C-alpha positions as CSV (number, residue, x, y, z in Angstrom):
1,M,-6.6,5.9,20.2
2,E,-3.1,7.2,19.7
3,V,-0.7,6.3,16.8
4,L,2.9,6.3,16.0
5,T,3.9,6.5,12.3
6,A,7.0,6.3,10.1
7,I,7.7,6.4,6.4
8,C,10.7,5.5,4.2
9,T,10.9,5.4,0.4
10,D,13.9,5.1,-1.7
11,V,14.6,5.2,-5.5
12,G,16.8,2.0,-5.1
13,I,20.0,1.2,-6.8
14,K,19.0,1.0,-10.5
15,K,16.1,3.2,-11.5
16,A,16.4,6.9,-12.4
17,T,13.2,7.9,-10.7
18,N,11.1,6.9,-7.8
19,Q,7.7,5.9,-9.3
20,D,6.2,5.0,-5.8
21,S,3.8,7.6,-4.2
22,L,2.9,7.7,-0.6
23,C,0.4,9.5,1.6
24,L,0.0,9.4,5.3
25,K,-2.7,11.5,7.1
26,V,-3.7,11.5,10.8
27,A,-6.7,13.6,11.9
28,E,-8.5,14.2,15.2
29,T,-12.3,13.9,14.7
30,S,-15.4,13.7,16.8
31,I,-15.3,9.9,16.8
32,G,-11.5,9.6,17.5
33,K,-8.3,9.5,15.6
34,V,-8.5,8.7,11.8
35,V,-5.5,7.5,9.9
36,L,-5.3,7.2,6.0
37,A,-2.2,5.5,4.7
38,I,-1.6,4.8,1.0
39,I,1.2,3.2,-1.1
40,C,0.9,3.4,-5.0
41,D,3.6,1.7,-7.1
42,G,3.6,3.3,-10.5
43,M,4.7,1.8,-13.8
44,G,5.1,3.3,-17.3
45,G,7.5,4.5,-19.9
46,L,9.4,7.8,-19.6
47,A,9.0,7.7,-15.9
48,K,5.3,8.3,-16.3
49,G,4.5,5.7,-13.7
50,E,5.0,8.4,-11.0
51,V,2.3,10.5,-12.7
52,A,-0.2,7.6,-12.3
53,S,0.8,6.8,-8.8
54,A,0.6,10.5,-7.7
55,S,-2.8,10.9,-9.4
56,V,-4.4,8.2,-7.3
57,V,-2.7,9.4,-4.1
58,N,-4.0,13.0,-4.7
59,A,-7.5,11.7,-5.4
60,F,-7.6,9.9,-2.0
61,S,-5.9,12.7,-0.2
62,D,-8.7,15.1,-1.5
63,W,-11.4,12.7,-0.5
64,F,-9.8,12.5,3.1
65,E,-9.8,16.3,3.4
66,N,-13.2,17.1,1.7
67,E,-15.5,14.2,1.9
68,L,-14.6,12.0,4.9
69,P,-15.6,14.5,7.6
70,S,-19.2,14.5,6.6
71,Q,-19.2,10.7,6.1
72,L,-18.0,10.2,9.6
73,T,-20.9,12.2,11.1
74,H,-23.2,9.6,9.6
75,N,-21.1,6.5,10.8
76,D,-21.7,5.1,7.2
77,F,-18.8,2.8,6.5
78,D,-20.6,1.4,3.4
79,E,-20.6,4.9,1.9
80,I,-16.8,5.2,2.5
81,Q,-16.1,1.9,0.6
82,Y,-18.5,3.0,-2.2
83,R,-16.7,6.2,-2.6
84,W,-13.4,4.4,-2.7
85,E,-14.6,2.2,-5.5
86,R,-15.8,5.2,-7.4
87,I,-12.4,7.0,-7.0
88,I,-10.6,3.9,-8.3
89,R,-12.8,3.6,-11.4
90,E,-12.6,7.3,-12.1
91,Q,-8.8,7.2,-11.8
92,N,-8.6,4.1,-14.0
93,Q,-10.4,6.0,-16.8
94,R,-8.5,9.2,-16.2
95,I,-5.1,7.7,-16.3
96,A,-5.9,5.5,-19.3
97,E,-7.1,8.5,-21.2
98,Y,-3.9,10.4,-20.4
99,G,-1.9,7.4,-21.5
100,R,-3.7,7.3,-24.8
101,N,-3.2,10.9,-25.4
102,I,0.6,10.7,-25.0
103,R,0.8,7.2,-26.5
104,I,2.3,5.6,-23.4
105,Q,0.9,2.8,-21.3
106,L,1.1,3.7,-17.6
107,G,-0.6,2.5,-14.5
108,T,-0.3,2.0,-10.7
109,T,-1.0,-0.3,-7.9
110,L,-3.1,1.0,-5.0
111,T,-3.0,-0.2,-1.4
112,A,-5.0,2.1,0.9
113,L,-5.6,1.6,4.7
114,L,-8.2,3.5,6.7
115,L,-8.3,3.3,10.5
116,I,-11.2,5.0,12.3
117,D,-10.0,4.8,15.9
118,T,-10.4,1.3,17.1
119,K,-13.8,1.0,15.6
120,F,-13.2,0.3,11.9
121,M,-10.5,-0.6,9.4
122,L,-10.8,-0.6,5.6
123,I,-8.3,-1.7,3.0
124,G,-8.7,-1.0,-0.7
125,H,-6.4,-2.9,-2.9
126,V,-5.4,-3.3,-6.5
127,G,-2.1,-4.9,-7.5
128,D,0.7,-6.2,-5.5
129,S,1.6,-3.7,-2.9
130,R,0.7,-5.1,0.5
131,V,-0.7,-4.5,4.0
132,Y,0.7,-6.5,6.9
133,R,-0.7,-6.6,10.4
134,I,2.0,-7.3,13.1
135,N,1.3,-8.2,16.7
136,T,2.0,-11.7,18.2
137,K,2.6,-12.8,14.6
138,L,3.0,-11.4,11.1
139,E,-0.1,-11.6,8.9
140,V,-0.4,-10.5,5.2
141,L,-3.9,-8.9,4.9
142,T,-3.9,-8.4,1.1
143,E,-3.6,-10.9,-1.7
144,D,-1.2,-10.2,-4.5
145,Q,-3.0,-9.6,-7.7
146,T,-0.3,-11.2,-9.8
147,V,0.1,-14.3,-12.1
148,V,2.2,-16.1,-9.5
149,G,-0.1,-15.0,-6.7
150,R,-3.1,-16.6,-8.5
151,E,-1.0,-19.7,-9.2
152,V,-0.1,-20.0,-5.5
153,R,-3.7,-19.7,-4.4
154,R,-4.6,-22.4,-7.0
155,G,-1.8,-24.7,-5.6
156,V,0.1,-24.7,-9.0
157,L,3.1,-23.0,-7.4
158,T,4.5,-23.1,-3.9
159,P,5.4,-19.8,-2.1
160,E,9.0,-20.7,-2.5
161,Q,8.7,-21.2,-6.2
162,A,6.7,-18.0,-6.5
163,K,9.6,-16.0,-5.2
164,I,11.9,-16.9,-8.1
165,D,9.4,-17.2,-10.8
166,P,10.1,-14.8,-13.7
167,R,6.5,-13.8,-13.8
168,R,6.5,-12.6,-10.3
169,N,6.0,-8.9,-11.2
170,V,3.2,-9.6,-13.8
171,L,0.0,-8.0,-12.6
172,L,-3.5,-9.2,-13.2
173,Q,-4.8,-5.7,-13.0
174,C,-3.7,-2.1,-12.2
175,I,-5.2,1.3,-12.2
176,G,-4.8,2.9,-15.6
177,A,-3.9,-0.1,-17.6
178,S,-6.8,-2.5,-17.1
179,K,-10.0,-2.0,-19.0
180,L,-12.1,-2.8,-15.9
181,V,-10.6,-2.7,-12.4
182,E,-12.1,-4.8,-9.6
183,P,-10.6,-3.6,-6.2
184,E,-10.4,-6.0,-3.3
185,F,-11.9,-4.5,0.0
186,I,-11.0,-5.9,3.4
187,R,-12.7,-4.8,6.6
188,G,-11.7,-5.3,10.2
189,T,-11.3,-3.8,13.6
190,P,-8.1,-2.3,14.7
191,E,-6.7,-3.2,18.2
192,R,-4.3,-1.5,20.5
193,G,-0.8,-2.9,20.1
194,D,-1.3,-3.7,16.4
195,V,1.4,-2.5,13.9
196,Y,0.2,-2.0,10.3
197,M,2.9,-2.1,7.6
198,L,2.3,-1.0,4.0
199,C,4.9,-1.7,1.3
200,S,5.5,-1.7,-2.3
201,D,6.7,-5.0,-3.8
202,G,10.3,-3.7,-3.9
203,F,10.5,-3.8,-0.2
204,R,9.7,-7.5,0.3
205,H,11.5,-9.6,-2.3
206,M,15.0,-9.6,-0.8
207,I,14.1,-9.8,3.0
208,S,12.2,-12.6,4.8
209,E,9.0,-12.4,6.8
210,D,11.0,-13.3,9.9
211,E,13.4,-10.3,9.3
212,I,10.3,-8.0,8.9
213,Y,8.8,-9.4,12.1
214,Q,12.0,-9.0,14.1
215,A,12.3,-5.4,13.0
216,F,8.7,-4.4,13.3
217,S,7.3,-6.4,16.2
218,P,5.2,-4.0,18.4
219,Q,7.3,-4.3,21.6
220,G,10.4,-3.0,19.9
221,L,8.7,0.1,18.3
222,M,8.9,2.4,21.3
223,D,8.7,5.7,19.4
224,E,8.7,7.2,16.0
225,A,12.4,7.6,15.9
226,V,13.0,3.9,16.4
227,M,10.3,3.2,13.9
228,K,12.0,5.3,11.2
229,N,15.4,3.9,11.9
230,K,14.3,0.4,11.6
231,A,12.4,1.2,8.3
232,V,15.6,2.7,7.0
233,E,17.6,-0.3,8.0
234,L,15.4,-2.7,6.1
235,V,15.4,-0.4,3.0
236,E,19.2,-0.4,3.1
237,L,19.3,-4.2,3.5
238,N,17.1,-4.6,0.4
239,K,19.6,-2.4,-1.5
240,Q,22.6,-4.4,-0.1
241,R,20.9,-7.5,-1.5
242,Q,20.6,-5.8,-4.9
243,E,16.9,-5.1,-5.0
244,L,16.5,-3.2,-8.3
245,D,13.1,-1.7,-7.9
246,N,11.9,1.4,-5.9
247,I,11.6,0.5,-2.2
248,S,8.8,1.9,0.0
249,V,7.5,1.1,3.5
250,M,5.1,2.7,5.9
251,L,4.4,1.9,9.6
252,I,1.5,2.7,11.8
253,K,1.4,1.5,15.4
254,I,-1.8,1.8,17.5
255,L,-1.4,2.7,21.2
């Protein structure tokens, strides 16, 4: 398996700081290429959201460097998911304790994607950042853990109503501000030709799924320069349409 990657993150047109934290790592291993991609969207007073998001990203980065190699030798994918769950719970406690000490509530979403060659895909998800898979169609792999996301799943709101609902940014849980965090885990098998897109919620409110598909459909993403340019174009389009949040997107194409 070979991969092409691109990242774009922007503070946006209103906020003073970018509280999104991103991580993208690619490693050659004995069982093929391994990719770790993470987006964390931090929130908190005095710009402390970036502390929360960076803390979670750093914890997963350390796991990738120090623990994953031995886990790969055992081919134990259950152990990887178990460790991810432990990291999320540890970070929830650590960030909450930090917030109590400085008397500020802070927290972060987490959307993490692990690709182990074309053998295994794992997503760990808390909050409302997203993973999309784009091939012959665009598919959202994660569920938004928000009030409006829950209401759409219950049939109380339509997706169109959810887009303009004033509660659209109200999270049901996030790391650091929830007493107990219950991450969602999704497993699958990556296929050649797939494009995976991770984004913070600031990337997707002002543009349509059709615009995302047109920009990021696999046949148009010939190399990393093209991928980067298209990512920047959609970030700038969000800003032109007056998106107020930080805006982050990450692309991985499997060859």
